[in-house]
C-alpha positions, -999 to +999 in steps of 0.1 A: +601+188+018+576+159+022+546+160-001+514+143+006+484+135-017+453+118-003+423+116-026+397+102-002+388+121+030+380+088+048+416+079+049+431+112+060+440+094+093+461+069+073+479+096+055+488+115+086+498+084+106+521+068+080+537+101+068+557+103+100+575+070+090+589+086+058+622+103+056+630+136+039+626+140+002+601+110+001+566+111-011+535+092-001+510+087-028+476+074-016+449+066-041+415+048-037+394+054-068+366+031-058+366+030-021+378+005+005+347-016+003+357-049-013+377-030-039+413-020-037+433+010-029+470+018-035+496+029-011+528+036-030+561+049-019+586+066-042+613+092-042+604+125-058+586+119-091+603+085-098+583+054-107+564+038-079+582+004-082+570-031-079+535-038-066+527-067-043+491-075-034+484-084+002+449-092+015+442-072+046+407-084+057+373-091+042+368-054+034+401-042+019+430-053-001+463-033+001+485-029-029+517-013-019+552-007-032+579-027-015+612-021-034+645-017-015+664+014-025+702+010-029+707+046-021+693+042+013+658+057+007+629+035+019+649+006+033+629-025+034+622-030+071+596-051+088+590-022+112+580+002+084+558-023+066+542-035+099+534+000+110+517+008+077+495-023+078+486-016+114+474+018+105+454+004+077+436-020+100+429+010+123+413+027+094+388-001+088+361+018+106+368+048+084+361+026+054+328+018+069+321+055+072+329+059+036+304+032+027+278+049+050+283+082+031+278+064-002+247+046+011+233+079+024+238+095-010+221+066-028+192+067-004+188+104-007+189+102-045+163+073-045+139+093-023+143+124-046+134+104-077+105+087-060+092+122-051+093+130-088+075+096-095+105+083-115+107+048-102+132+036-127+158+062-117+150+056-081+157+019-084+190+026-103+202+046-073+188+023-046+202-010-058+237+006-054+231+002-016+229-035-022+263-034-040+280-021-008+294-051+010+298-030+041+262-017+041+245-018+075+210-027+086+204+010+090+211+014+053+197-018+038+163-018+055+154+018+045+167+009+010+142-021+010+113+003+019+122+026-009+127-002-034+093-016-025+079+019-033+097+018-066+080-015-074+112-037-072+099-063-048+128-087-055+155-062-047+135-050-017+132-085-003+170-090-007+176-057+011+153-068+040+168-102+043+204-089+044+195-061+068+178-083+094+208-106+095+231-078+106+235-061+140+211-033+146+186-016+168+156-037+176+132-011+161+152-011+128+154-049+126+116-050+133+111-027+104+131-050+082+110-081+092+079-060+086+090-052+051+099-089+045+065-099+059+047-076+036+066-090+006+055-125+017+019-114+021+020-100-015+033-133-028+005-152-009+030-170+013+010-165+045+030-189+068+063-170+060+045-137+063+032-146+098+066-158+110+083-126+098+056-103+113+057-121+146+095-116+147+090-079+140+065-077+169+089-097+192+116-071+184+093-041+187+060-048+204+049-013+198+052-015+160+016-009+151+022-015+114+034-050+121+002-058+141-018-042+113-003-063+085-005-094+107-042-089+112-047-087+074-027-119+068-048-138+094-079-124+079-069-135+044-066-171+056-098-170+076-082-170+110-106-144+124-098-150+161-061-141+156-070-113+133-092-098+160-064-100+185-040-082+161-066-055+154-071-050+192-033-045+195-034-019+168-061+001+185-043+000+218-013+015+201-033+039+179-066+046+197-074+077+176-068+062+142-101+061+124-091+033+101-078+012+130-112+016+147-131+007+115-110-025+109-115-034+145-152-032+140-150-054+110-129-080+130-156-080+157-183-084+130-164-114+115-166-130+149-203-123+152-197-099+181-222-072+171-222-050+202-184-043+202-185-040+165-211-012+167-191+005+195-160+006+172-181+019+143-196+046+164-161+057+173-153+059+136-181+085+131-164+108+156-129+103+142-135+104+105-116+134+090-135+161+071-119+154+038-119+131+008-105+102+028-132+108+054-159+105+027-145+072+015-143+059+051-179+069+059-191+053+027-174+020+037-188+024+072-223+027+058-219-006+039-206-022+071-237-011+090-259-025+063-241-059+066-249-059+103-286-052+093-285-017+108-301+003+079-308+035+098-271+037+109-261+030+074-282+059+062-268+082+089-232+073+079-239+080+042-255+114+051-224+122+071-202+114+041-223+136+018-221+165+044-183+168+042-175+198+021-148+200-006-115+217+002-120+245-023-093+233-047-101+222-083-090+186-075-110+187-042-142+198-060-138+172-086-132+145-060-163+154-041-185+154-072-173+119-081-177+106-045-211+123-041-224+107-073-216+072-060-227+080-024-261+095-036-268+064-056-261+043-026-282+065-003-311+061-027-308+024-025-309+025+013-338+049+014-358+026-010-350-004+011-364+014+041-394+027+021-384+063+027-399+071-008-406+108-003-370+113+009-357+098-024-377+123-044-368+152-021-330+144-023-331+143-061-348+178-064-337+197-033-306+218-033-277+198-020-252+171-028-277+147-043-295+171-066-303+152-098-281+123-086-306+097-074-304+066-095-333+063-121-343+029-107-346+042-071-364+073-083-388+052-104-396+028-076-403+058-053-427+073-079-446+041-082-449+038-044-461+074-043-487+066-070-471+088-097-467+060-124-464+084-153-432+099-138-419+064-129-421+049-164-393+069-181-370+065-151-375+027-149-372+022-186-338+041-185-327+020-156-335-013-173-320-005-207-296-033-218-300-052-185-306-086-202-274-083-222-255-073-190-268-103-171-260-126-200-224-113-204-217-115-167-231-151-165-209-161-194-178-145-179-185-162-146-184-196-163-148-190-174-123-214-159-096-187-161-110-167-133-092-165-100-111-172-068-112-135-058-123-125-093-151-151-094-164-141-060-164-104-069-182-111-102-207-134-086-216-107-061-219-080-088-242-103-108-264-110-078-268-072-072-276-066-109-303-093-109-318-080-076-319-044-089-333-055-122-361-076-108-371-049-084-372-024-113-391-048-135-418-053-109-421-016-104-423-009-141-450-036-146-471-019-119-465+015-135-477+002-169-507-014-152-516+018-133-515+038-166-536+013-185-509-002-206-519-038-200-500-053-229-467-037-217-475-048-182-480-084-193-448-084-214-429-070-184-443-098-161-432-125-186-397-110-186-396-108-149-405-145-146-373-154-163-353-139-135-376-143-105-404-168-110-422-159-078-421-122-082-431-126-119-461-147-110-471-121-085-470-093-111-489-115-136-516-121-110-519-084-103-521-076-140-547-103-146-568-092-117-570-057-131-589-070-160 
C-alpha cells in the first residue's frame, strides 16, 4: 500500500499530484521544515523504510530549491526516467503560488502578533515579530506596507522605511501603494528631508487622490519650509475630503491666517466651534482656537472660545475628572490674561470666587492687577508679591540659556517667546504692585519697585517713578 507523508498543508497539491506517478510499495516522503520561500524542501523517494539515497540539488526558481532523490533501482523500483523527473518538477512549478500562500500565512501571523504586542504597549516584542515580515522574500505589498505602519508605531523607523520602500516597488492596489508612499513620506518628514517627503507624498496623492492623510502630511511639510501657498492648497484638499473634521477645519484656518486671509480664516475657526467634541480633546482644541483668535487680534472671540473649553464637562471617570482639572487650571489662567487685557476686571474677580471651573484658579498676577484697577490695593499686594517671587532669577536663567550655542533653531525660538512673555507679565505686575504700594502709603516700597521696573522697561518704570513722585 502506498504511504504518504506531507508536513506542510501548502503543498498538499504536490503530494497528491506526484503520488500517482509512484508504483506499489513505494513511499513519497515530503518535508519542508522552513517553507518554500528562499529556503529548501526535500522530495525523497524510497522503497519501504529504506534509506532515501543520493541527493542532488537542482535550483527551480528564485523562490525554491528542490532537493530530490534520483537513484536508479536495480530491482525495477523507481526507474530513472526523464518522464518521472520532469513530471515532478512540473508539479513543483505549479505549486509556486502555493508557496506564496504559505508566505502570506506567515506574514499574517507576524502582523497579528505585532499588533497584539503593540496593544499591550510592548514595542520590543512587537518589533521582533514584525521584522520577520521583512525576512520573507516573497512578502507582498499588502504585507510589507502594513508591517511598515506597525514598525513605525513600534519606534523602528529604519525597518519601517525599509518595509515601505520594498512594498511600493511591488505590484499592488493603488490605495495600498499610496499608503506605502505616505509612510515613507512621513519618515522623510521626521528626518527633515523635506524634498524627499514632498516627492513621496505627491506620489501617494497621484495613486490615491482621496487619501486625506497624504494631503494632511503634505500640508505640514510645506508649512515647515515656509511654503504657505502650497500648504493652504493641501489644507483645502483635506477639508474637501473631511469637511466635518474639526482639526482639519482648525488647521485650514491657520493656513488662511498664514496667508493674511483673515475672513476665510475666521470662517474656518467659527466652524471649529460647532464641530469641537465635548471631551478632553475638544477642550484642547478650543484652547488652541482661543490662542489663534488672539493672534488675529480678535480678543472677544478668544475669550468666547476659552469659555467654551471650560464649559465642557468631564466624562465621569477618574481619569476624565483629573484631565479636566489639569486643563481647567491652564485654561483659567489664560482666561484671566485675556480678561485683564480687555480690562474686564470685575469678571476676573468673579471667576476666581464664583462656583465654577475657575474657582480659586485665576493667576495671582491677573487677580492682583484686577484688584488695583478696582481700587482694592490691600488685596492686590499679596497677590502681586506672590506672582513676582523669583522672577528676576527666572529672567536671568532664561537669558543665559538663550545665549547657548547648543540650542537648535526651534528651541531658541520657543525659549525666546517664553522669555518675552515672562518679561511682559513681570513688568505689568511690577507696575501694578508699585501703584498698590503707593495707594496704601508705602512710598519707599513703591520707589524701590519703580527702580526695579526700570531695569526691564525703562519707559514704564519712568512712568511709575513720576506717579510715585507726584504723590509726594
